[in-house]
N, CA, C and O atoms as a CHARMM CRD file, in Angstrom:
* protein
*
  288
    1    1 MET  N     10.83200  13.21400  23.45700 PROA 1      0.00000
    2    1 MET  CA     9.67600  13.48400  22.60100 PROA 1      0.00000
    3    1 MET  C     10.11100  13.71500  21.15700 PROA 1      0.00000
    4    1 MET  O      9.37200  13.37100  20.23500 PROA 1      0.00000
    5    2 GLY  N     11.28000  14.28300  20.94400 PROA 2      0.00000
    6    2 GLY  CA    11.74200  14.60500  19.60400 PROA 2      0.00000
    7    2 GLY  C     12.01200  13.38500  18.75100 PROA 2      0.00000
    8    2 GLY  O     11.66900  13.36000  17.56900 PROA 2      0.00000
    9    3 MET  N     12.63400  12.35900  19.35100 PROA 3      0.00000
   10    3 MET  CA    12.94500  11.15300  18.58600 PROA 3      0.00000
   11    3 MET  C     11.68200  10.40100  18.20300 PROA 3      0.00000
   12    3 MET  O     11.62500   9.78600  17.13800 PROA 3      0.00000
   13    4 GLY  N     10.66900  10.44400  19.06000 PROA 4      0.00000
   14    4 GLY  CA     9.40700   9.78200  18.73000 PROA 4      0.00000
   15    4 GLY  C      8.74100  10.42300  17.52600 PROA 4      0.00000
   16    4 GLY  O      8.18000   9.73200  16.67500 PROA 4      0.00000
   17    5 LEU  N      8.80500  11.74900  17.45600 PROA 5      0.00000
   18    5 LEU  CA     8.20700  12.45000  16.31800 PROA 5      0.00000
   19    5 LEU  C      8.98200  12.19300  15.03300 PROA 5      0.00000
   20    5 LEU  O      8.39300  12.04300  13.96200 PROA 5      0.00000
   21    6 ILE  N     10.29800  12.14500  15.14500 PROA 6      0.00000
   22    6 ILE  CA    11.12300  11.88400  13.96400 PROA 6      0.00000
   23    6 ILE  C     10.86700  10.46700  13.45300 PROA 6      0.00000
   24    6 ILE  O     10.70800  10.25600  12.25000 PROA 6      0.00000
   25    7 SER  N     10.82900   9.49500  14.36900 PROA 7      0.00000
   26    7 SER  CA    10.58700   8.11700  13.93400 PROA 7      0.00000
   27    7 SER  C      9.18500   7.96400  13.36200 PROA 7      0.00000
   28    7 SER  O      8.98700   7.20400  12.41400 PROA 7      0.00000
   29    8 ALA  N      8.20900   8.67400  13.92400 PROA 8      0.00000
   30    8 ALA  CA     6.84800   8.62200  13.38600 PROA 8      0.00000
   31    8 ALA  C      6.79900   9.23800  11.99000 PROA 8      0.00000
   32    8 ALA  O      6.12100   8.71400  11.10500 PROA 8      0.00000
   33    9 ALA  N      7.50600  10.33400  11.78900 PROA 9      0.00000
   34    9 ALA  CA     7.52000  10.97400  10.47200 PROA 9      0.00000
   35    9 ALA  C      8.17200  10.06800   9.43100 PROA 9      0.00000
   36    9 ALA  O      7.70700   9.98700   8.29400 PROA 9      0.00000
   37   10 ILE  N      9.24200   9.39200   9.82100 PROA 10     0.00000
   38   10 ILE  CA     9.89500   8.45800   8.89700 PROA 10     0.00000
   39   10 ILE  C      8.96200   7.30500   8.57500 PROA 10     0.00000
   40   10 ILE  O      8.88700   6.87700   7.42300 PROA 10     0.00000
   41   11 MET  N      8.25100   6.79500   9.56800 PROA 11     0.00000
   42   11 MET  CA     7.31600   5.68800   9.33100 PROA 11     0.00000
   43   11 MET  C      6.17300   6.11200   8.41700 PROA 11     0.00000
   44   11 MET  O      5.77200   5.35800   7.53000 PROA 11     0.00000
   45   12 PHE  N      5.64600   7.32100   8.63200 PROA 12     0.00000
   46   12 PHE  CA     4.57700   7.82400   7.74900 PROA 12     0.00000
   47   12 PHE  C      5.06400   7.91000   6.30600 PROA 12     0.00000
   48   12 PHE  O      4.37900   7.47400   5.38200 PROA 12     0.00000
   49   13 GLY  N      6.24200   8.47200   6.12700 PROA 13     0.00000
   50   13 GLY  CA     6.78000   8.65200   4.77900 PROA 13     0.00000
   51   13 GLY  C      7.07500   7.34100   4.07700 PROA 13     0.00000
   52   13 GLY  O      6.73200   7.17200   2.90700 PROA 13     0.00000
   53   14 LEU  N      7.70600   6.41400   4.77700 PROA 14     0.00000
   54   14 LEU  CA     8.02900   5.12600   4.15800 PROA 14     0.00000
   55   14 LEU  C      6.77500   4.30300   3.89000 PROA 14     0.00000
   56   14 LEU  O      6.70700   3.57800   2.89700 PROA 14     0.00000
   57   15 ALA  N      5.79400   4.41100   4.76200 PROA 15     0.00000
   58   15 ALA  CA     4.53500   3.68900   4.53300 PROA 15     0.00000
   59   15 ALA  C      3.82400   4.23500   3.29700 PROA 15     0.00000
   60   15 ALA  O      3.29600   3.46700   2.49300 PROA 15     0.00000
   61   16 ALA  N      3.81100   5.54700   3.14600 PROA 16     0.00000
   62   16 ALA  CA     3.17700   6.14400   1.96900 PROA 16     0.00000
   63   16 ALA  C      3.93100   5.77800   0.69700 PROA 16     0.00000
   64   16 ALA  O      3.31700   5.48700  -0.33000 PROA 16     0.00000
   65   17 LEU  N      5.24300   5.79100   0.76400 PROA 17     0.00000
   66   17 LEU  CA     6.05600   5.43200  -0.39700 PROA 17     0.00000
   67   17 LEU  C      5.85000   3.97100  -0.78400 PROA 17     0.00000
   68   17 LEU  O      5.67500   3.65600  -1.96200 PROA 17     0.00000
   69   18 GLY  N      5.87000   3.09200   0.19300 PROA 18     0.00000
   70   18 GLY  CA     5.67500   1.67400  -0.08600 PROA 18     0.00000
   71   18 GLY  C      4.29900   1.37500  -0.64800 PROA 18     0.00000
   72   18 GLY  O      4.15900   0.56800  -1.56700 PROA 18     0.00000
   73   19 ALA  N      3.28300   2.02700  -0.09700 PROA 19     0.00000
   74   19 ALA  CA     1.92000   1.80300  -0.58800 PROA 19     0.00000
   75   19 ALA  C      1.76000   2.32100  -2.01100 PROA 19     0.00000
   76   19 ALA  O      1.09800   1.68300  -2.83000 PROA 19     0.00000
   77   20 SER  N      2.34900   3.45500  -2.31100 PROA 20     0.00000
   78   20 SER  CA     2.20600   3.99600  -3.66500 PROA 20     0.00000
   79   20 SER  C      2.90700   3.12000  -4.69400 PROA 20     0.00000
   80   20 SER  O      2.38900   2.91200  -5.79100 PROA 20     0.00000
   81   21 ILE  N      4.07500   2.60900  -4.34600 PROA 21     0.00000
   82   21 ILE  CA     4.78100   1.71200  -5.26800 PROA 21     0.00000
   83   21 ILE  C      4.01400   0.40700  -5.43400 PROA 21     0.00000
   84   21 ILE  O      3.86400  -0.09200  -6.55000 PROA 21     0.00000
   85   22 GLY  N      3.52900  -0.14300  -4.33000 PROA 22     0.00000
   86   22 GLY  CA     2.77200  -1.38500  -4.39900 PROA 22     0.00000
   87   22 GLY  C      1.49900  -1.25200  -5.19600 PROA 22     0.00000
   88   22 GLY  O      1.17900  -2.11900  -6.01000 PROA 22     0.00000
   89   23 ASN  N      0.76000  -0.16500  -4.96900 PROA 23     0.00000
   90   23 ASN  CA    -0.47700   0.06300  -5.71900 PROA 23     0.00000
   91   23 ASN  C     -0.19200   0.23100  -7.20900 PROA 23     0.00000
   92   23 ASN  O     -0.92800  -0.28300  -8.05100 PROA 23     0.00000
   93   24 ALA  N      0.86700   0.94400  -7.52100 PROA 24     0.00000
   94   24 ALA  CA     1.21700   1.14600  -8.93000 PROA 24     0.00000
   95   24 ALA  C      1.54700  -0.17900  -9.60900 PROA 24     0.00000
   96   24 ALA  O      1.13100  -0.41300 -10.74400 PROA 24     0.00000
   97   25 LEU  N      2.28500  -1.03900  -8.93000 PROA 25     0.00000
   98   25 LEU  CA     2.62900  -2.33300  -9.51300 PROA 25     0.00000
   99   25 LEU  C      1.39700  -3.21000  -9.71700 PROA 25     0.00000
  100   25 LEU  O      1.25100  -3.84900 -10.76000 PROA 25     0.00000
  101   26 VAL  N      0.51600  -3.24000  -8.72700 PROA 26     0.00000
  102   26 VAL  CA    -0.68700  -4.07500  -8.83500 PROA 26     0.00000
  103   26 VAL  C     -1.56800  -3.59600  -9.98800 PROA 26     0.00000
  104   26 VAL  O     -2.03600  -4.40300 -10.79200 PROA 26     0.00000
  105   27 VAL  N     -1.79100  -2.29500 -10.06600 PROA 27     0.00000
  106   27 VAL  CA    -2.67300  -1.77000 -11.11500 PROA 27     0.00000
  107   27 VAL  C     -2.03100  -1.92800 -12.49600 PROA 27     0.00000
  108   27 VAL  O     -2.71600  -2.27000 -13.46000 PROA 27     0.00000
  109   28 SER  N     -0.72800  -1.68300 -12.59600 PROA 28     0.00000
  110   28 SER  CA    -0.08400  -1.80400 -13.90700 PROA 28     0.00000
  111   28 SER  C     -0.10200  -3.24500 -14.40800 PROA 28     0.00000
  112   28 SER  O     -0.29500  -3.48500 -15.60000 PROA 28     0.00000
  113   29 ARG  N      0.09700  -4.19500 -13.51700 PROA 29     0.00000
  114   29 ARG  CA     0.05400  -5.60300 -13.92800 PROA 29     0.00000
  115   29 ARG  C     -1.36100  -6.01100 -14.31100 PROA 29     0.00000
  116   29 ARG  O     -1.54400  -6.83500 -15.20700 PROA 29     0.00000
  117   30 THR  N     -2.35400  -5.45300 -13.65100 PROA 30     0.00000
  118   30 THR  CA    -3.73800  -5.76000 -14.00800 PROA 30     0.00000
  119   30 THR  C     -4.06900  -5.20300 -15.38900 PROA 30     0.00000
  120   30 THR  O     -4.71700  -5.87400 -16.19200 PROA 30     0.00000
  121   31 ILE  N     -3.63200  -3.99500 -15.66200 PROA 31     0.00000
  122   31 ILE  CA    -3.87200  -3.40500 -16.98100 PROA 31     0.00000
  123   31 ILE  C     -3.14900  -4.21600 -18.05400 PROA 31     0.00000
  124   31 ILE  O     -3.69100  -4.45300 -19.13300 PROA 31     0.00000
  125   32 GLU  N     -1.92900  -4.63600 -17.75300 PROA 32     0.00000
  126   32 GLU  CA    -1.17600  -5.44700 -18.70700 PROA 32     0.00000
  127   32 GLU  C     -1.87700  -6.78700 -18.95600 PROA 32     0.00000
  128   32 GLU  O     -1.96400  -7.23300 -20.10000 PROA 32     0.00000
  129   33 GLY  N     -2.37200  -7.42200 -17.91000 PROA 33     0.00000
  130   33 GLY  CA    -3.08400  -8.68700 -18.06600 PROA 33     0.00000
  131   33 GLY  C     -4.38100  -8.52900 -18.83400 PROA 33     0.00000
  132   33 GLY  O     -4.74600  -9.40100 -19.62300 PROA 33     0.00000
  133   34 THR  N     -5.07800  -7.42900 -18.61200 PROA 34     0.00000
  134   34 THR  CA    -6.32000  -7.17000 -19.34400 PROA 34     0.00000
  135   34 THR  C     -6.03100  -6.89700 -20.81400 PROA 34     0.00000
  136   34 THR  O     -6.81700  -7.27800 -21.68200 PROA 34     0.00000
  137   35 ALA  N     -4.92100  -6.24600 -21.09600 PROA 35     0.00000
  138   35 ALA  CA    -4.56000  -5.99900 -22.49500 PROA 35     0.00000
  139   35 ALA  C     -4.22100  -7.30600 -23.20700 PROA 35     0.00000
  140   35 ALA  O     -4.50600  -7.45700 -24.39500 PROA 35     0.00000
  141   36 ARG  N     -3.62100  -8.24000 -22.49500 PROA 36     0.00000
  142   36 ARG  CA    -3.26000  -9.51900 -23.10500 PROA 36     0.00000
  143   36 ARG  C     -4.46400 -10.44200 -23.27300 PROA 36     0.00000
  144   36 ARG  O     -4.59600 -11.12300 -24.28900 PROA 36     0.00000
  145   37 GLN  N     -5.35000 -10.45900 -22.25700 PROA 37     0.00000
  146   37 GLN  CA    -6.52800 -11.32500 -22.30100 PROA 37     0.00000
  147   37 GLN  C     -7.75200 -10.53600 -21.84900 PROA 37     0.00000
  148   37 GLN  O     -8.09100 -10.55900 -20.66600 PROA 37     0.00000
  149   38 PRO  N     -8.40700  -9.85200 -22.74900 PROA 38     0.00000
  150   38 PRO  CA    -9.55700  -9.03500 -22.36100 PROA 38     0.00000
  151   38 PRO  C    -10.70800  -9.84200 -21.74400 PROA 38     0.00000
  152   38 PRO  O    -11.48400  -9.30300 -20.95500 PROA 38     0.00000
  153   39 GLU  N    -10.82300 -11.11200 -22.09100 PROA 39     0.00000
  154   39 GLU  CA   -11.92100 -11.91000 -21.54200 PROA 39     0.00000
  155   39 GLU  C    -11.70200 -12.23200 -20.05500 PROA 39     0.00000
  156   39 GLU  O    -12.64800 -12.62800 -19.37500 PROA 39     0.00000
  157   40 ALA  N    -10.49800 -12.07200 -19.54800 PROA 40     0.00000
  158   40 ALA  CA   -10.20800 -12.34400 -18.13900 PROA 40     0.00000
  159   40 ALA  C    -10.32100 -11.09300 -17.27600 PROA 40     0.00000
  160   40 ALA  O     -9.86400 -11.08200 -16.13300 PROA 40     0.00000
  161   41 ARG  N    -10.92300 -10.04700 -17.81400 PROA 41     0.00000
  162   41 ARG  CA   -10.99300  -8.76000 -17.10400 PROA 41     0.00000
  163   41 ARG  C    -11.67000  -8.87500 -15.74800 PROA 41     0.00000
  164   41 ARG  O    -11.18800  -8.30500 -14.76900 PROA 41     0.00000
  165   42 GLY  N    -12.77700  -9.60000 -15.67300 PROA 42     0.00000
  166   42 GLY  CA   -13.52700  -9.69700 -14.42500 PROA 42     0.00000
  167   42 GLY  C    -12.73200 -10.33600 -13.30400 PROA 42     0.00000
  168   42 GLY  O    -12.70200  -9.81500 -12.18900 PROA 42     0.00000
  169   43 SER  N    -12.08900 -11.45400 -13.58500 PROA 43     0.00000
  170   43 SER  CA   -11.31000 -12.12200 -12.54300 PROA 43     0.00000
  171   43 SER  C    -10.06600 -11.31700 -12.18300 PROA 43     0.00000
  172   43 SER  O     -9.64400 -11.30000 -11.02700 PROA 43     0.00000
  173   44 LEU  N     -9.48000 -10.65100 -13.17800 PROA 44     0.00000
  174   44 LEU  CA    -8.30600  -9.83100 -12.88500 PROA 44     0.00000
  175   44 LEU  C     -8.67400  -8.63500 -12.00700 PROA 44     0.00000
  176   44 LEU  O     -7.91100  -8.25700 -11.11800 PROA 44     0.00000
  177   45 MET  N     -9.82900  -8.05000 -12.25300 PROA 45     0.00000
  178   45 MET  CA   -10.24700  -6.90100 -11.43200 PROA 45     0.00000
  179   45 MET  C    -10.48900  -7.33600  -9.98700 PROA 45     0.00000
  180   45 MET  O    -10.12200  -6.62400  -9.05200 PROA 45     0.00000
  181   46 GLY  N    -11.10400  -8.50000  -9.80600 PROA 46     0.00000
  182   46 GLY  CA   -11.31600  -8.99800  -8.45200 PROA 46     0.00000
  183   46 GLY  C    -10.00700  -9.23700  -7.72000 PROA 46     0.00000
  184   46 GLY  O     -9.86000  -8.88100  -6.55100 PROA 46     0.00000
  185   47 LEU  N     -9.06000  -9.84500  -8.41900 PROA 47     0.00000
  186   47 LEU  CA    -7.74900 -10.05700  -7.81400 PROA 47     0.00000
  187   47 LEU  C     -7.02500  -8.74500  -7.56400 PROA 47     0.00000
  188   47 LEU  O     -6.28200  -8.62100  -6.59000 PROA 47     0.00000
  189   48 MET  N     -7.23700  -7.75300  -8.44600 PROA 48     0.00000
  190   48 MET  CA    -6.60100  -6.45900  -8.25000 PROA 48     0.00000
  191   48 MET  C     -7.10800  -5.80100  -6.96500 PROA 48     0.00000
  192   48 MET  O     -6.31800  -5.26900  -6.18500 PROA 48     0.00000
  193   49 PHE  N     -8.41900  -5.83800  -6.74800 PROA 49     0.00000
  194   49 PHE  CA    -8.96200  -5.21300  -5.53800 PROA 49     0.00000
  195   49 PHE  C     -8.49300  -5.94400  -4.28400 PROA 49     0.00000
  196   49 PHE  O     -8.24700  -5.31400  -3.25500 PROA 49     0.00000
  197   50 LEU  N     -8.37000  -7.24900  -4.36100 PROA 50     0.00000
  198   50 LEU  CA    -7.82800  -8.00600  -3.23800 PROA 50     0.00000
  199   50 LEU  C     -6.37700  -7.61100  -2.98500 PROA 50     0.00000
  200   50 LEU  O     -5.97400  -7.40900  -1.83900 PROA 50     0.00000
  201   51 GLY  N     -5.60100  -7.50100  -4.04500 PROA 51     0.00000
  202   51 GLY  CA    -4.20200  -7.09600  -3.90900 PROA 51     0.00000
  203   51 GLY  C     -4.05400  -5.68600  -3.36500 PROA 51     0.00000
  204   51 GLY  O     -3.17000  -5.42200  -2.55000 PROA 51     0.00000
  205   52 LEU  N     -4.91500  -4.77600  -3.81200 PROA 52     0.00000
  206   52 LEU  CA    -4.85300  -3.40700  -3.29600 PROA 52     0.00000
  207   52 LEU  C     -5.16700  -3.37400  -1.80600 PROA 52     0.00000
  208   52 LEU  O     -4.54800  -2.62500  -1.04900 PROA 52     0.00000
  209   53 GLY  N     -6.12400  -4.18400  -1.39300 PROA 53     0.00000
  210   53 GLY  CA    -6.44400  -4.24500   0.03400 PROA 53     0.00000
  211   53 GLY  C     -5.27900  -4.76300   0.85900 PROA 53     0.00000
  212   53 GLY  O     -5.00000  -4.25200   1.94300 PROA 53     0.00000
  213   54 LEU  N     -4.60100  -5.77800   0.34300 PROA 54     0.00000
  214   54 LEU  CA    -3.44500  -6.31400   1.06100 PROA 54     0.00000
  215   54 LEU  C     -2.28500  -5.32200   1.08700 PROA 54     0.00000
  216   54 LEU  O     -1.57900  -5.21400   2.09000 PROA 54     0.00000
  217   55 VAL  N     -2.09100  -4.60200  -0.00600 PROA 55     0.00000
  218   55 VAL  CA    -1.02000  -3.60100  -0.04900 PROA 55     0.00000
  219   55 VAL  C     -1.31600  -2.46000   0.92000 PROA 55     0.00000
  220   55 VAL  O     -0.39900  -1.93700   1.55400 PROA 55     0.00000
  221   56 GLU  N     -2.57100  -2.07100   1.04300 PROA 56     0.00000
  222   56 GLU  CA    -2.93900  -0.96000   1.92200 PROA 56     0.00000
  223   56 GLU  C     -2.91200  -1.33500   3.40000 PROA 56     0.00000
  224   56 GLU  O     -2.95500  -0.45400   4.25900 PROA 56     0.00000
  225   57 ALA  N     -2.84100  -2.62800   3.70700 PROA 57     0.00000
  226   57 ALA  CA    -2.78100  -3.03500   5.11200 PROA 57     0.00000
  227   57 ALA  C     -1.47300  -2.58800   5.75600 PROA 57     0.00000
  228   57 ALA  O     -1.45500  -2.22900   6.93300 PROA 57     0.00000
  229   58 LEU  N     -0.39200  -2.60600   5.00600 PROA 58     0.00000
  230   58 LEU  CA     0.90800  -2.21600   5.55500 PROA 58     0.00000
  231   58 LEU  C      0.93700  -0.75900   6.03600 PROA 58     0.00000
  232   58 LEU  O      1.38900  -0.51500   7.15400 PROA 58     0.00000
  233   59 PRO  N      0.47600   0.22000   5.24200 PROA 59     0.00000
  234   59 PRO  CA     0.51000   1.59600   5.74700 PROA 59     0.00000
  235   59 PRO  C     -0.41400   1.81300   6.93700 PROA 59     0.00000
  236   59 PRO  O     -0.12400   2.63900   7.80300 PROA 59     0.00000
  237   60 ILE  N     -1.51200   1.09000   6.98900 PROA 60     0.00000
  238   60 ILE  CA    -2.41500   1.23700   8.13800 PROA 60     0.00000
  239   60 ILE  C     -1.71900   0.76500   9.40600 PROA 60     0.00000
  240   60 ILE  O     -1.81800   1.41300  10.44800 PROA 60     0.00000
  241   61 ILE  N     -1.02100  -0.35400   9.32400 PROA 61     0.00000
  242   61 ILE  CA    -0.26800  -0.85600  10.47600 PROA 61     0.00000
  243   61 ILE  C      0.85500   0.10900  10.84000 PROA 61     0.00000
  244   61 ILE  O      1.10800   0.35900  12.01900 PROA 61     0.00000
  245   62 ALA  N      1.52400   0.64800   9.83200 PROA 62     0.00000
  246   62 ALA  CA     2.61900   1.59700  10.08400 PROA 62     0.00000
  247   62 ALA  C      2.11300   2.87100  10.74300 PROA 62     0.00000
  248   62 ALA  O      2.78400   3.41800  11.61800 PROA 62     0.00000
  249   63 VAL  N      0.95400   3.35000  10.34300 PROA 63     0.00000
  250   63 VAL  CA     0.38400   4.55200  10.96600 PROA 63     0.00000
  251   63 VAL  C      0.04300   4.27500  12.42500 PROA 63     0.00000
  252   63 VAL  O      0.29100   5.11600  13.29000 PROA 63     0.00000
  253   64 ALA  N     -0.52000   3.10900  12.70400 PROA 64     0.00000
  254   64 ALA  CA    -0.83300   2.75700  14.09000 PROA 64     0.00000
  255   64 ALA  C      0.44100   2.68500  14.93000 PROA 64     0.00000
  256   64 ALA  O      0.47000   3.16800  16.06200 PROA 64     0.00000
  257   65 MET  N      1.48600   2.08500  14.37700 PROA 65     0.00000
  258   65 MET  CA     2.75100   2.01100  15.10900 PROA 65     0.00000
  259   65 MET  C      3.37600   3.38900  15.28700 PROA 65     0.00000
  260   65 MET  O      3.98500   3.66200  16.32200 PROA 65     0.00000
  261   66 ALA  N      3.23400   4.25200  14.30200 PROA 66     0.00000
  262   66 ALA  CA     3.78600   5.60600  14.40700 PROA 66     0.00000
  263   66 ALA  C      3.08600   6.38800  15.51600 PROA 66     0.00000
  264   66 ALA  O      3.72800   7.14800  16.24100 PROA 66     0.00000
  265   67 PHE  N      1.78600   6.20500  15.64800 PROA 67     0.00000
  266   67 PHE  CA     1.07600   6.88900  16.74200 PROA 67     0.00000
  267   67 PHE  C      1.54600   6.37100  18.10900 PROA 67     0.00000
  268   67 PHE  O      1.61100   7.13000  19.07600 PROA 67     0.00000
  269   68 VAL  N      1.86700   5.09600  18.17800 PROA 68     0.00000
  270   68 VAL  CA     2.41100   4.55400  19.42500 PROA 68     0.00000
  271   68 VAL  C      3.75800   5.19400  19.73000 PROA 68     0.00000
  272   68 VAL  O      4.01700   5.56300  20.87500 PROA 68     0.00000
  273   69 PHE  N      4.62900   5.33500  18.71600 PROA 69     0.00000
  274   69 PHE  CA     5.93300   5.94700  18.92800 PROA 69     0.00000
  275   69 PHE  C      5.81900   7.42500  19.26400 PROA 69     0.00000
  276   69 PHE  O      6.65100   7.94900  20.00500 PROA 69     0.00000
  277   70 MET  N      4.81600   8.10500  18.74200 PROA 70     0.00000
  278   70 MET  CA     4.65700   9.53100  19.03800 PROA 70     0.00000
  279   70 MET  C      4.28400   9.74200  20.50100 PROA 70     0.00000
  280   70 MET  O      4.62900  10.77000  21.08300 PROA 70     0.00000
  281   71 ASN  N      3.59000   8.79200  21.09600 PROA 71     0.00000
  282   71 ASN  CA     3.12800   8.95400  22.47600 PROA 71     0.00000
  283   71 ASN  C      4.16500   8.50700  23.50800 PROA 71     0.00000
  284   71 ASN  O      3.90700   8.58900  24.70900 PROA 71     0.00000
  285   72 ARG  N      5.31000   8.04500  23.07100 PROA 72     0.00000
  286   72 ARG  CA     6.34600   7.63100  24.01400 PROA 72     0.00000
  287   72 ARG  C      7.16900   8.78800  24.48300 PROA 72     0.00000
  288   72 ARG  O      8.08700   8.60800  25.28400 PROA 72     0.00000
C-alpha cells in the first residue's frame, strides 16, 4: 500500500508541475503574439483556449492513473 501512495503522490506532483509550465508557455506566447499583431487577438485567443484544454488533458489522465495506483 505504501508504494502505491508514493507513486500516486509523485504522479500528482509531476502532473501539476507539467500543467503549470505548459499553461504558462501557452498564455505567454499568446500575449506575445497579441502584442505583435493586435488584430489577430481573436484567433489567437481561440487557439489559446484550445491549447489550454490540450495541456490540461495530461494532468487529468495522470490523476486517473494515480487513483488506480492508490487502489493497488
